[in-house]
C-alpha positions as a printed Julia matrix, in Angstrom:
286×3 Matrix{Float64}:
  -6.66  46.88  39.18
  -3.72  45.28  36.85
  -0.96  47.82  36.78
  -1.75  48.97  33.44
  -5.03  49.67  34.71
  -3.2   51.82  37.15
  -0.97  53.11  34.81
  -3.32  53.25  31.42
  -6.77  53.09  32.35
  -7.07  55.82  34.99
  -8.56  53.62  37.64
 -10.85  51.81  34.28
  -9.49  48.69  32.77
  -6.63  49.6   30.52
  -8.35  48.61  27.3
 -11.93  50.14  27.8
 -10.7   53.56  27.13
 -10.45  54.78  23.92
  -7.11  56.43  23.76
  -4.67  53.47  23.74
  -6.25  52.67  20.69
  -6.02  55.95  18.84
  -4.09  57.31  16.21
  -2.75  60.03  17.94
  -0.15  57.69  20.57
   0.2   55.69  17.69
   1.7   58.34  15.83
   3.44  59.65  19.09
   7.23  59.76  18.86
   8.26  57.05  21.94
  10.74  57.95  25.03
  14.43  57.73  24.39
  13.48  55.05  27.18
  11.18  53.29  24.56
  12.78  53.22  21.3
  16.25  51.68  22.98
  14.21  48.95  24.05
  11.71  48.29  21.03
  14.14  49.86  18.0
  11.86  51.97  16.24
  11.21  55.84  16.59
   7.16  55.25  17.37
   4.52  52.88  17.26
   3.05  53.06  14.49
   7.08  51.74  12.75
   7.0   49.14  15.82
   3.12  47.58  14.85
   3.89  47.5   11.03
   7.34  45.52  11.32
   4.86  43.11  13.8
   2.04  42.59  11.73
   5.12  42.08   8.52
   6.72  39.09  10.52
   4.1   38.04  12.59
   1.49  37.31  10.24
   3.67  36.47   7.06
   5.73  33.74   6.08
   8.3   32.77   3.84
   7.74  29.49   1.81
   8.86  26.19   3.82
  11.94  26.03   0.93
  12.9   29.75   1.69
  12.62  29.15   5.3
  16.48  28.28   6.02
  19.3   29.59   8.33
  21.48  30.51   5.87
  25.22  28.88   6.27
  27.81  31.14   7.92
  31.4   30.93   8.96
  31.62  30.27  12.59
  32.59  33.41  14.49
  33.04  33.39  18.43
  31.55  35.8   19.63
  31.9   37.61  23.53
  28.93  36.37  25.94
  25.96  38.19  26.93
  24.87  39.11  30.03
  21.95  37.76  30.26
  18.96  38.92  31.04
  17.32  38.75  34.77
  13.74  38.33  34.57
  12.41  41.03  36.05
  13.96  42.69  33.12
  12.57  40.63  30.61
   9.4   41.36  31.74
   9.42  45.39  32.54
  10.76  45.23  28.23
   8.03  43.32  27.57
   5.72  45.1   29.51
   7.31  48.68  27.63
   7.06  46.78  24.01
   4.44  44.06  23.96
   2.74  42.72  26.68
  -0.81  41.24  27.33
  -3.93  40.35  29.52
  -6.69  37.85  29.89
 -10.06  38.66  29.05
 -13.48  36.74  29.13
 -15.94  36.9   26.52
 -17.74  39.47  28.1
 -15.04  41.78  27.92
 -13.9   40.43  24.5
 -17.12  41.83  23.07
 -17.16  45.26  24.86
 -13.64  45.57  22.88
 -15.44  44.45  19.63
 -18.2   47.15  20.23
 -15.7   50.02  21.0
 -13.09  49.74  18.19
 -14.15  50.72  14.06
 -12.34  47.9   12.56
 -11.11  44.39  13.18
  -8.96  41.71  11.38
  -8.57  38.03  11.34
  -5.42  37.01  10.13
  -2.64  34.34  10.65
  -1.19  33.47  14.03
   2.42  33.93  13.73
   2.34  31.19  16.87
   0.57  28.82  15.23
   2.65  28.45  12.28
   6.23  28.54  14.06
   4.79  25.56  17.15
   2.86  23.33  14.45
   3.97  24.9   11.13
   0.61  25.74   9.6
   0.97  29.37   7.88
  -2.69  29.93   7.83
  -4.55  29.43  11.53
  -6.49  32.53  12.33
  -6.47  33.1   15.63
  -5.62  36.58  15.96
  -7.51  39.36  15.23
  -6.2   42.72  14.89
  -7.94  45.98  16.66
  -5.75  48.59  13.99
  -4.76  46.72  11.36
  -7.1   48.42   8.93
  -6.07  51.83   9.49
  -1.78  51.2    9.11
  -1.62  50.44   5.5
  -0.1   47.07   6.01
  -2.65  45.31   3.95
  -1.62  46.9    0.62
   2.41  45.69   1.91
   0.88  41.85   1.76
  -0.99  39.63   0.24
  -4.79  40.34   0.56
  -5.87  36.97   1.33
  -3.61  36.93   4.49
  -6.24  39.88   6.18
  -9.98  39.04   6.37
 -12.18  42.09   7.7
 -15.09  40.99   9.64
 -18.03  43.35  10.88
 -18.68  43.47  14.76
 -21.26  40.37  14.85
 -19.0   37.91  12.62
 -16.4   38.51  14.69
 -18.46  37.73  18.4
 -19.3   34.79  16.49
 -16.16  33.88  16.54
 -15.22  34.48  19.58
 -17.82  32.24  20.76
 -16.97  29.35  18.73
 -13.26  29.8   19.98
 -14.83  30.06  23.7
 -16.81  27.35  23.33
 -13.32  24.89  22.26
 -12.05  25.45  25.43
  -9.41  28.72  23.77
  -8.55  31.63  26.16
  -8.99  35.3   25.32
  -6.38  37.09  25.39
  -5.69  40.97  24.7
  -1.6   42.83  23.63
  -0.34  45.93  23.22
   2.04  47.18  20.75
   4.45  49.43  22.6
   2.24  50.08  25.54
  -0.24  50.99  26.24
  -1.3   51.3   22.15
  -3.92  48.21  21.6
  -3.17  46.23  18.46
  -5.33  43.26  18.5
  -6.55  39.53  20.46
  -6.31  36.27  20.37
  -7.14  32.59  21.25
  -4.82  31.0   23.11
  -3.81  27.25  23.6
  -1.19  25.22  23.99
  -0.29  26.2   20.68
   0.7   30.11  21.88
   3.8   30.67  21.89
   3.16  33.08  24.77
   1.24  30.57  26.5
   3.89  28.02  26.22
   6.55  30.73  27.61
   4.95  31.87  30.56
   2.73  28.85  31.29
   4.13  25.22  30.11
   7.46  26.28  30.76
   7.49  28.18  33.81
   9.62  31.22  31.87
   8.86  34.77  32.43
   5.47  36.26  32.35
   3.89  37.89  29.65
   0.67  38.65  30.33
  -1.81  40.07  33.3
  -3.73  37.33  34.8
  -7.72  38.89  33.96
  -9.23  41.48  36.41
 -11.78  38.53  37.64
 -11.74  35.08  38.92
 -14.41  31.9   38.31
 -15.83  30.41  41.22
 -17.91  27.04  41.79
 -21.41  27.98  43.21
 -22.29  24.17  45.04
 -25.88  23.96  45.56
 -25.68  23.78  41.5
 -22.75  22.17  40.51
 -23.49  18.38  39.82
 -20.01  16.97  39.88
 -20.2   16.46  35.9
 -16.5   17.64  35.49
 -16.87  18.73  32.31
 -15.73  22.02  33.02
 -11.98  20.71  34.34
 -11.76  19.11  30.37
 -11.1   23.31  29.88
  -9.26  24.88  31.94
  -5.75  26.11  30.44
  -4.4   26.82  33.51
  -4.8   23.49  36.29
  -7.22  25.43  38.42
  -9.59  23.38  38.66
  -9.96  19.78  40.88
 -12.69  17.97  41.91
 -13.64  16.36  45.13
 -14.56  12.87  45.77
 -16.63  13.5   49.19
 -18.14  16.38  47.45
 -18.35  15.22  44.91
 -18.42  18.97  43.98
 -15.53  21.0   41.02
 -13.41  23.16  43.2
 -11.13  25.72  41.38
  -8.33  27.25  43.26
  -8.43  31.17  43.0
  -4.98  31.58  42.92
  -4.26  29.0   40.18
  -6.86  30.69  37.68
  -6.41  33.2   35.69
 -10.29  34.09  34.93
 -10.71  33.39  30.97
 -13.83  32.38  32.31
 -14.35  29.03  29.46
 -14.82  26.81  31.62
 -18.55  28.15  32.28
 -19.37  26.87  28.41
 -19.15  23.43  29.24
 -21.31  23.66  32.33
 -25.22  23.12  32.07
 -26.1   24.0   35.2
 -24.22  27.55  35.22
 -22.69  26.6   38.17
 -19.82  28.74  37.5
 -19.64  32.33  38.05
 -17.22  35.17  37.05
 -15.82  37.47  39.99
 -14.11  40.46  40.17
 -10.49  39.38  41.29
 -10.33  42.24  44.07
 -13.34  40.28  45.51
 -11.24  37.43  47.01
  -8.63  37.52  49.53
  -6.02  35.21  48.25
  -6.7   35.84  44.62
  -6.27  39.86  44.88
  -3.27  41.13  44.23
  -1.87  38.06  42.19
  -1.64  39.6   38.34
   1.59  37.81  37.3
   3.55  34.88  39.23
   3.43  34.67  42.69
């Protein structure tokens, strides 16, 4: 299991622990180290500020950098990748989830709210791409501080239908903390996701764990149609011309499971990561 499960999950999946969604955790005062990293006194303060800046955007004409006199600043010592990852794990970190675990989270939470994706706004310029789902927005009272139309409260069934739709479109699902281990929401990520771009496309510092699973191909069922390869966001699938089958590299697979939606033969299985020796302890970069 990933380190969050060991640290925050009592040996179980950390994102399936109700305590990590609790108001007590949300409102508790942060430790001095946490306050230094996140710049807030409580998680609630951080979460409200996060949703205000992430999901609500100024009009284009107002979103311009002001001209300021050039001031020479002393150079700052750049953070190492280890420092970046450590602080990200404290403040805002994620993990890939297959659709089965997404639906377990939906069944657990009291409310789920669909909201505009800040990543899509900054990568595509589109302000109302609703790929993000808050699971702690309603109780925070943030809806009253911003236009009501920005939040879309969903039933559990409606939320599941949307996640299934994104699953078929090939978007991998992820779950995110707001000052760990408090869970603030789930997202549906592809190349337009800033977290995905920074980590996977640009080979930057990791900002989410791989899933607790990996996918593997049942070669007795695989017909070599290669449709599943179009779904993979992590370039983990290869075609064997000699065998006319698709192979999944366990060291590249993030365990999102979206490749399964393209397979009409049910030839792709989701297995626990610990069942594969190559992938068992592979959570971030190798």
